[in-house]
C-alpha positions in Angstrom: -87.4 -116.1 -20.8 -89.6 -116.5 -17.7 -92.9 -115.9 -19.6 -94.3 -115.4 -23.0 -97.7 -114.1 -21.7 -99.2 -112.9 -18.4 -101.8 -114.7 -16.4 -104.6 -112.3 -17.4 -104.4 -112.1 -21.2 -105.0 -115.5 -22.7 -108.4 -116.4 -24.3 -109.9 -118.6 -27.0 -107.9 -116.8 -29.7 -104.8 -118.3 -28.2 -106.1 -121.9 -28.4 -103.5 -124.3 -29.7 -100.5 -122.1 -28.8 -97.7 -123.2 -26.5 -97.1 -120.6 -23.9 -95.0 -120.0 -20.8 -96.5 -118.3 -17.7 -94.9 -117.3 -14.4 -96.6 -116.3 -11.2 -97.8 -117.3 -7.7 -99.8 -120.3 -6.7 -103.3 -119.1 -5.7 -104.6 -122.6 -4.9 -104.6 -126.2 -5.9 -107.5 -128.6 -6.4 -107.4 -132.4 -6.8 -109.9 -134.3 -9.0 -108.9 -137.9 -9.4 -105.8 -138.0 -11.6 -106.0 -134.3 -12.4 -104.5 -131.4 -10.4 -105.8 -127.9 -11.2 -103.5 -125.0 -10.3 -104.7 -121.3 -10.3 -101.7 -119.3 -11.3 -101.8 -115.6 -10.4 -99.9 -112.5 -11.3 -100.8 -108.8 -11.3 -102.7 -109.2 -14.6 -105.1 -112.0 -13.5 -105.5 -115.8 -12.9 -105.0 -118.6 -15.4 -106.0 -122.3 -14.7 -103.2 -124.8 -15.3 -103.9 -128.6 -15.5 -101.5 -131.4 -14.5 -102.7 -134.8 -15.9 -101.2 -137.9 -14.2 -102.1 -140.1 -17.2 -100.1 -137.9 -19.6 -97.2 -137.0 -17.4 -96.9 -138.7 -14.0 -93.6 -137.1 -13.0 -95.0 -133.6 -13.6 -98.2 -134.5 -11.8 -96.2 -135.7 -8.7 -94.0 -132.6 -8.8 -97.1 -130.4 -8.7 -98.0 -132.1 -5.4 -95.0 -130.4 -3.8 -96.5 -127.0 -4.3 -97.9 -124.8 -1.6 -99.8 -121.5 -1.6 -97.7 -118.5 -2.8 -95.0 -120.7 -4.4 -93.5 -118.9 -7.3 -93.6 -121.1 -10.4 -93.0 -121.2 -14.1 -95.3 -123.3 -16.4 -95.1 -124.1 -20.1 -98.0 -125.8 -21.8 -100.7 -125.8 -24.5 -103.7 -123.5 -24.4 -106.9 -125.5 -24.6 -110.6 -124.6 -24.3 -112.0 -125.4 -20.9 -114.9 -127.8 -20.5 -116.2 -126.0 -17.4 -115.8 -122.3 -18.2 -115.6 -119.6 -15.6 -117.0 -116.5 -17.3 -116.4 -114.3 -14.2 -112.7 -113.9 -15.2 -111.2 -112.9 -18.6 -109.2 -116.1 -18.9 -112.1 -118.3 -17.8 -112.7 -120.0 -21.2 -109.2 -121.5 -21.5 -106.7 -123.6 -19.5 -103.1 -124.5 -19.9 -102.2 -128.2 -20.2 -98.8 -128.3 -18.5 -95.9 -129.9 -20.3 -93.0 -128.3 -18.4 -92.9 -126.9 -14.9 -90.3 -125.5 -12.4 -90.4 -124.0 -9.0 -88.7 -120.6 -9.0 -89.1 -120.1 -5.3 -90.9 -121.7 -2.4 -93.0 -119.9 0.2 -94.0 -120.3 3.8 -97.7 -120.5 4.5 -98.8 -116.8 4.4 -100.3 -115.4 7.6 -103.6 -114.7 5.9 -105.3 -115.9 2.7 -104.3 -113.9 -0.4 -107.9 -113.4 -1.7 -110.2 -110.4 -1.8 -112.4 -111.8 0.9 -109.4 -112.4 3.1 -109.4 -113.5 6.7 -106.6 -111.1 7.7 -107.2 -108.2 10.0 -106.2 -104.7 8.9 -103.4 -104.6 11.4 -102.0 -108.0 10.2 -102.4 -106.9 6.5 -100.5 -103.7 7.2 -97.7 -105.7 8.8 -97.4 -107.8 5.7 -98.4 -105.2 3.2 -96.3 -106.7 0.4 -98.6 -109.8 0.7 -101.7 -107.7 1.0 -100.8 -106.0 -2.3 -100.9 -109.4 -4.0 -104.7 -109.6 -3.5 -106.5 -108.8 -6.8 -108.5 -106.0 -5.1 -105.4 -104.3 -3.9 -103.5 -104.8 -7.2 -106.3 -103.1 -9.0 -105.9 -100.1 -6.7 -102.2 -99.9 -7.5 -103.0 -100.1 -11.2 -105.7 -97.4 -10.8 -103.3 -95.1 -9.0 -100.8 -95.4 -11.7 -103.4 -94.9 -14.4 -104.7 -91.7 -12.6 -101.2 -90.2 -12.6 -100.8 -91.0 -16.3 -104.1 -89.2 -17.0 -102.9 -86.2 -15.0 -99.7 -85.9 -16.9 -101.3 -86.4 -20.3 -104.0 -83.8 -19.7 -101.7 -81.1 -18.2 -98.7 -81.7 -20.6 -101.1 -81.1 -23.5 -102.0 -77.7 -21.9 -98.4 -76.5 -21.6 -98.0 -77.2 -17.9 -94.4 -78.0 -16.8 -93.8 -80.8 -14.3 -91.4 -79.3 -11.8 -90.1 -80.7 -8.6 -89.9 -78.6 -5.5 -87.6 -79.3 -2.5 -88.6 -81.6 0.3 -86.3 -79.9 2.9 -87.6 -76.4 3.4 -88.0 -73.7 6.0 -90.5 -74.2 8.8 -93.4 -71.8 8.6 -95.9 -73.3 11.1 -99.3 -72.3 9.9 -102.2 -74.6 10.8 -100.9 -78.2 11.2 -97.6 -79.0 12.9 -94.5 -79.4 10.8 -92.4 -82.5 10.7 -88.9 -81.2 11.5 -85.6 -82.6 10.2 -82.5 -81.6 12.3 -79.4 -80.4 10.4 -76.1 -82.1 11.3 -74.0 -79.5 9.6 -75.7 -76.6 11.4 -76.4 -77.9 14.9 -79.6 -76.6 16.5 -81.1 -75.7 13.1 -84.0 -77.6 11.5 -85.5 -78.1 8.1 -89.2 -78.8 7.8 -91.0 -81.3 5.5 -93.4 -79.3 3.3 -97.1 -79.3 4.3 -97.6 -78.0 0.8 -95.4 -76.4 -2.0 -97.6 -73.3 -1.7 -94.9 -70.6 -1.5 -92.5 -72.4 -3.9 -95.1 -72.7 -6.6 -95.9 -69.0 -6.3 -92.2 -68.3 -6.7 -92.2 -70.4 -9.8 -94.9 -68.1 -11.2 -92.6 -65.1 -10.4 -89.9 -67.0 -12.3 -91.9 -67.1 -15.4 -92.6 -70.8 -15.5 -96.2 -69.8 -16.3 -97.9 -73.2 -15.8 -96.6 -75.7 -13.2 -97.8 -79.1 -11.8 -96.3 -81.7 -9.5 -97.6 -85.0 -8.1 -96.1 -84.3 -4.7 -95.7 -85.8 -1.3 -96.8 -83.5 1.5 -96.4 -84.0 5.3 -98.5 -82.9 8.3 -97.9 -83.8 11.9 -101.6 -84.0 12.9 -104.0 -86.3 14.6 -105.1 -89.3 12.6 -108.5 -90.2 11.1 -109.7 -92.5 8.3 -109.0 -89.9 5.7 -105.8 -88.5 7.1 -102.1 -89.7 6.9 -98.9 -88.1 8.0 -97.7 -88.2 4.4 -100.1 -87.9 1.5 -100.1 -87.1 -2.2 -101.3 -84.0 -3.9 -101.7 -83.0 -7.5 -100.4 -79.5 -7.1 -100.9 -76.9 -9.8 -100.4 -73.2 -10.5 -101.1 -70.9 -13.5 -100.0 -67.3 -14.4 -102.1 -64.6 -16.1 -105.4 -66.3 -15.1 -108.7 -65.4 -13.5 -110.7 -67.6 -11.2 -112.9 -68.6 -14.1 -109.8 -69.8 -16.1 -108.7 -72.0 -13.2 -112.2 -73.5 -12.7 -112.6 -74.2 -16.4 -109.2 -75.9 -16.8 -109.7 -78.3 -13.9 -113.3 -79.0 -14.7 -111.9 -80.4 -17.9 -109.4 -82.5 -15.9 -112.1 -83.9 -13.6 -114.3 -84.8 -16.5 -111.4 -86.5 -18.3 -110.5 -88.5 -15.2 -114.1 -89.9 -14.8 -114.3 -90.6 -18.5 -111.0 -92.6 -18.6 -111.1 -94.1 -15.2 -114.7 -95.1 -14.8 -116.2 -94.6 -18.3 -118.6 -92.0 -16.8 -119.7 -88.6 -18.0 -120.2 -86.2 -15.1 -121.5 -82.7 -14.6 -120.0 -80.1 -12.3 -122.1 -77.4 -10.6 -121.2 -74.3 -8.6 -122.6 -73.3 -5.2 -121.6 -70.3 -3.1 -120.2 -70.9 0.4 -123.1 -69.0 1.9 -125.7 -71.2 0.1 -123.8 -74.4 1.4 -123.8 -73.3 5.0 -127.4 -72.0 4.9 -128.9 -75.1 3.2 -126.7 -77.9 4.4 -124.7 -76.7 7.4 -121.4 -77.7 5.8 -119.0 -76.3 3.1 -118.7 -79.9 1.7 -122.2 -81.3 1.7 -123.1 -84.6 0.1 -125.8 -83.7 -2.5 -126.6 -87.2 -3.6 -129.8 -86.9 -1.5 -132.2 -84.0 -0.9 -132.6 -82.8 2.7 -132.1 -79.1 3.1 -132.0 -77.1 6.4 -135.1 -74.9 6.4 -135.2 -71.7 8.5 -138.6 -71.3 10.3 -138.0 -68.5 12.8 -139.8 -65.9 10.7 -142.9 -68.1 10.3 -143.4 -69.6 13.8 -146.9 -69.7 15.2 -147.2 -67.6 18.4 -146.6 -69.7 21.5 -145.1 -69.6 25.0 -142.4 -72.1 24.1 -139.4 -70.5 25.8 -136.7 -72.4 23.9 -137.8 -71.0 20.5 -138.6 -67.5 21.8 -135.3 -67.0 23.7 -133.2 -68.2 20.7 -134.9 -65.6 18.5 -134.6 -62.8 21.1 -130.8 -63.6 21.4 -130.3 -63.3 17.6 -130.3 -67.0 17.0 -132.4 -69.0 14.5 -134.9 -71.9 14.5 -134.3 -74.4 11.7 -135.2 -77.9 10.9 -134.8 -80.9 8.6 -137.3 -83.4 7.3 -136.4 -87.0 7.8 -138.5 -88.4 5.0 -140.2 -91.7 5.8 -138.9 -91.9 9.3 -142.1 -91.3 11.3 -141.8 -94.9 12.6 -138.8 -94.0 14.7 -139.0 -95.4 18.2 -138.5 -93.3 21.3 -135.1 -94.9 21.6 -134.1 -93.9 18.0 -135.4 -90.3 18.6 -133.4 -90.1 21.9 -130.3 -91.3 20.0 -130.8 -88.5 17.5 -131.1 -85.9 20.3 -128.0 -87.3 22.1 -126.1 -87.0 18.8 -126.6 -83.3 18.5 -125.7 -82.8 22.2 -122.2 -84.2 21.6 -119.3 -81.7 22.4 -118.6 -80.9 18.7 -122.2 -79.9 18.1 -123.2 -78.4 21.5 -127.0 -78.2 21.1 -129.1 -78.6 24.2 -131.7 -80.7 22.4 -134.2 -81.0 19.5 -137.9 -80.6 19.0 -139.5 -83.3 16.9 -142.8 -83.5 15.0 -144.0 -86.7 13.3 -147.0 -87.3 11.1 -148.5 -90.8 10.8 -151.9 -92.4 10.5 -152.8 -91.0 13.9 -152.1 -87.4 12.8 -149.5 -85.1 14.3 -147.5 -85.9 17.4 -144.7 -83.8 18.9 -142.4 -83.3 21.8 -144.0 -79.8 22.2 -147.7 -80.8 22.0 -148.5 -78.7 25.1 -147.3 -75.5 23.3 -148.6 -76.1 19.8 -152.0 -77.5 18.7 -152.5 -79.8 15.8 -153.2 -76.9 13.4 -150.0 -75.1 14.5 -148.0 -78.3 14.1 -149.4 -78.8 10.6 -148.3 -75.2 9.8 -144.8 -75.9 11.0 -144.7 -79.2 9.2 -145.8 -77.6 5.9 -142.7 -75.2 6.1 -140.6 -78.4 5.9 -142.7 -80.1 3.1 -143.8 -82.7 5.7 -146.0 -85.6 4.5 -147.5 -88.6 6.1 -144.7 -90.9 7.2 -142.2 -88.1 7.9 -140.6 -86.8 11.1 -139.0 -83.3 11.3 -136.3 -82.3 13.8 -136.1 -78.6 14.8 -133.2 -76.8 16.6 -133.0 -73.4 18.2 -129.7 -71.8 19.1 -126.9 -69.6 17.7 -126.9 -69.8 13.9 -123.5 -71.6 13.6 -124.5 -74.2 16.2 -127.8 -75.0 14.5 -126.4 -75.3 11.0 -123.5 -77.4 12.1 -125.6 -79.8 14.1 -128.4 -80.2 11.5 -125.8 -80.5 8.8 -124.1 -83.4 10.6 -127.5 -84.9 11.5 -128.6 -84.7 7.9 -125.7 -86.8 6.8 -126.0 -89.3 9.7 -129.7 -90.0 8.9 -128.9 -90.3 5.2 -126.3 -93.0 5.9 -128.4 -94.9 8.4 -131.6 -94.9 6.4 -130.4 -95.5 2.8 -131.1 -92.1 1.4 -127.8 -91.9 -0.6 -127.9 -93.1 -4.2 -124.4 -94.8 -4.4 -124.7 -94.8 -8.2 -124.6 -91.0 -8.4 -121.7 -88.6 -8.3 -122.3 -85.3 -6.6 -119.5 -82.9 -7.9 -119.6 -79.2 -7.5 -117.4 -76.1 -6.8 -117.9 -74.2 -3.6 -117.0 -70.5 -4.3 -116.9 -67.1 -2.6 -115.5 -68.2 0.8 -115.2 -65.5 3.4 -111.7 -64.4 4.1 -112.6 -63.6 7.7 -114.9 -65.2 10.3 -116.2 -64.0 13.7 -115.8 -66.3 16.6 -119.3 -66.4 18.2 -117.8 -67.2 21.6 -115.2 -64.5 21.8 -116.5 -62.0 19.3 -113.0 -61.8 17.7 -112.6 -61.6 13.9 -109.9 -63.9 12.5 -108.5 -64.9 9.1 -109.9 -68.2 7.8 -107.4 -69.3 5.1 -103.7 -68.9 4.3 -102.7 -65.2 3.9 -102.0 -65.3 0.2 -105.7 -65.5 -1.0 -106.9 -62.7 -3.2 -110.0 -60.9 -2.1 -112.8 -60.2 -4.6 -111.8 -56.8 -6.2 -115.1 -55.2 -5.1 -114.6 -56.3 -1.5 -111.0 -55.0 -1.0 -112.5 -51.6 0.2 -113.9 -53.4 3.3 -110.6 -55.1 4.5 -109.9 -52.8 7.4 -113.4 -51.5 8.1 -115.9 -54.4 7.6 -113.7 -57.5 7.1 -116.7 -59.9 7.5 -118.0 -58.6 4.1 -114.8 -59.6 2.3 -115.1 -62.7 0.1 -112.0 -64.4 -1.2 -111.4 -65.7 -4.7 -111.2 -69.2 -3.2 -112.7 -72.4 -4.5 -113.1 -76.0 -3.3 -114.1 -79.0 -5.4 -116.5 -81.3 -3.4 -117.2 -84.8 -4.5 -119.7 -87.0 -2.6 -119.3 -84.9 0.5 -115.5 -84.8 0.4 -113.3 -81.9 -0.2 -111.1 -83.1 -3.1 -109.5 -79.8 -4.3 -108.8 -76.5 -2.6 -107.4 -73.4 -4.3 -107.4 -69.7 -4.8 -106.3 -66.8 -6.9 -103.2 -65.4 -5.1 -102.3 -61.9 -4.0 -99.6 -60.7 -6.4 -99.2 -57.1 -5.3 -96.8 -56.4 -2.4 -98.9 -53.5 -1.0 -102.1 -55.7 -0.8 -100.1 -58.5 0.8 -98.7 -56.1 3.3 -102.3 -55.0 4.2 -103.3 -58.6 4.9 -100.2 -59.2 7.1 -101.0 -56.0 9.0 -104.6 -57.2 9.6 -103.2 -60.5 10.8 -101.1 -58.6 13.3 -97.7 -59.7 12.0 -94.9 -57.3 12.9 -92.4 -56.3 10.3 -89.9 -58.7 11.9 -92.3 -61.7 12.0 -93.3 -61.0 8.4 -89.7 -61.0 7.2 -88.8 -64.0 9.3 -91.6 -66.2 7.9 -92.0 -64.9 4.4 -89.2 -62.5 3.7 -87.8 -64.4 0.7 -91.3 -64.4 -0.9 -91.9 -60.7 -0.3 -88.5 -60.0 -1.7 -89.5 -61.9 -4.9 -92.7 -59.9 -5.2 -90.7 -56.7 -5.6 -89.6 -57.9 -9.1 -92.9 -58.2 -10.9 -95.1 -61.1 -9.8 -97.8 -61.9 -12.4 -101.4 -62.4 -11.6 -101.6 -66.1 -10.7 -103.7 -68.8 -9.0 -103.9 -72.5 -8.6 -105.1 -75.5 -6.6 -104.2 -78.9 -5.2 -106.1 -82.1 -5.5 -106.1 -84.6 -2.6 -105.2 -87.6 -4.7 -105.6 -90.3 -2.0 -109.1 -89.3 -1.0 -110.2 -88.9 -4.6 -108.8 -92.4 -5.4 -110.7 -93.8 -2.4 -113.9 -92.5 -3.8 -113.3 -93.8 -7.3 -111.8 -97.2 -6.5 -113.6 -98.0 -3.3 -112.3 -98.4 0.2 -113.2 -97.4 3.8 -110.1 -95.2 4.4 -107.4 -93.7 2.3 -105.1 -96.4 3.7 -106.7 -98.7 1.1 -105.4 -96.8 -1.8 -101.9 -95.9 -0.5 -99.3 -98.6 -1.3 -97.5 -98.4 2.1 -99.7 -96.4 4.5 -99.3 -95.8 8.2 -101.8 -97.3 10.7 -104.5 -95.3 12.4 -102.0 -94.2 15.1 -99.4 -93.2 12.6 -97.2 -96.3 12.9 -95.6 -98.1 10.0 -96.6 -101.7 11.0 -94.4 -103.3 8.3 -91.1 -101.4 9.0 -91.9 -100.8 12.7 -91.4 -97.0 12.4 -91.0 -94.6 14.1 -88.4 -96.1 16.4 -85.6 -94.9 18.6 -82.2 -94.3 17.1 -78.6 -94.9 18.3 -77.4 -92.3 20.8 -74.4 -91.5 18.6 -76.8 -90.4 15.8 -78.4 -87.9 18.3 -75.0 -86.6 19.4 -74.0 -85.9 15.8 -77.2 -83.8 15.5 -76.6 -82.0 18.9 -79.9 -83.4 20.2 -80.5 -84.6 23.7 -83.7 -86.4 24.7 -85.7 -85.3 27.7 -87.1 -88.8 28.1 -85.3 -92.2 28.6 -87.9 -94.0 26.5 
């Protein structure tokens, strides 16, 4: 056998045993007639000692080793004189009596340690080496453990793990599909699923009752740190349930995950979408710090300040946030804050600021408001000595978006976030429709299968902005980790939604005909959700991007650095698929 034990399990209880270990050479250290080898595998590191006085031939053989050689060592477990209590095996060492090189290795392009000298691009190119690092190995183990927890919890509650197909019909909604050409039917294409949404609803029609799947999904979209072209979801659906049933079931799963993964007990709150937007300017706020958006337009002291007055006359709002302890901001820092809210994705024209320090109140609008009026404004935002408040005036959506972003930016830059806390809550009661403030048009916000609240169905055609959906997101530390809804199961209600969306009978049948046909045969009330597994793992296990917790991820521009994909293909392959390129690249 290649080993009797792993490199992470031996301790003082094994003292006196003869064992065999196999693994990779982490490093070698020379001390006189002693050579110390750190042997590493997935489970940990064990120190091996070669003593020239006891076995000169073995000692000399060890000198042929290099970093990342694969070796097998047999020897006696002995208590170490100089213990390393930072690792589980740090109280023992192996006195080598037999030793063989299983495979040699070239010098790796970067050091295989947690504090590596390899750039991300280099580590992605040699991902199989990067995964040897203890930090990355722990993430692989954590990913596997999470999947085991999912299955154990859901299996115990009568969920069936069911696979859905990877080659499906293209129904472009939202993100772009990845398309797969058919050789047998030239000119026709499959799509890779962005989500098994329709398929899992059809499973409910089939009577499966409770379904789950740890599933790969694909979206051809622009890349960011938390996005990948292929990603993993825990996808779930349940029949004969209300929204409360779904929330309760998956609150239990979340609490189980934190208990078993991190040994933590967590609480899960509930906040309405309207409260989130009003108080934090986002439907996924980070609540590990307290900094609410406060509306002040109804309490403004009378003045001739045109910016505030015009915003209110035009139906806008005046709101602010209190940057606690930041009154010492320099003019350069204040200008940077103002430039931030002027960026194209926020579109504010500027901010008003008021600070309170040892010299009293100071503001960018001193000539419009006296000290007493500034104090009155400051009190609305719970201002104390050492604080600075930032006020914005514009259309409501712009103000809340900009202040919500600024709130998070200031928190990250000024250490307001308690990294030991977990902020976990449901966002409920999302609107089904929203009004575009630029065009005035009302449009559907979510996918067209979301069930409205029963009491709001009466407003679908007449006052759609009043209609709330039975939708729910789970937000963890400012990240959307789960999204779901109760689904429409009656054909007539689904037809009403499609009509509001402006889909013709032909478009409706072309995109969703097979689903509507299924709904003729008794679809049960049902609902479900999907967890973004990669993002959740990143939060629990650490990492700057979800690439850190995906075994073989794509780079920030969507390229597989290791396999050098995507690449061109042979012209004969394209001819078989009846495809002709419009570029010579």
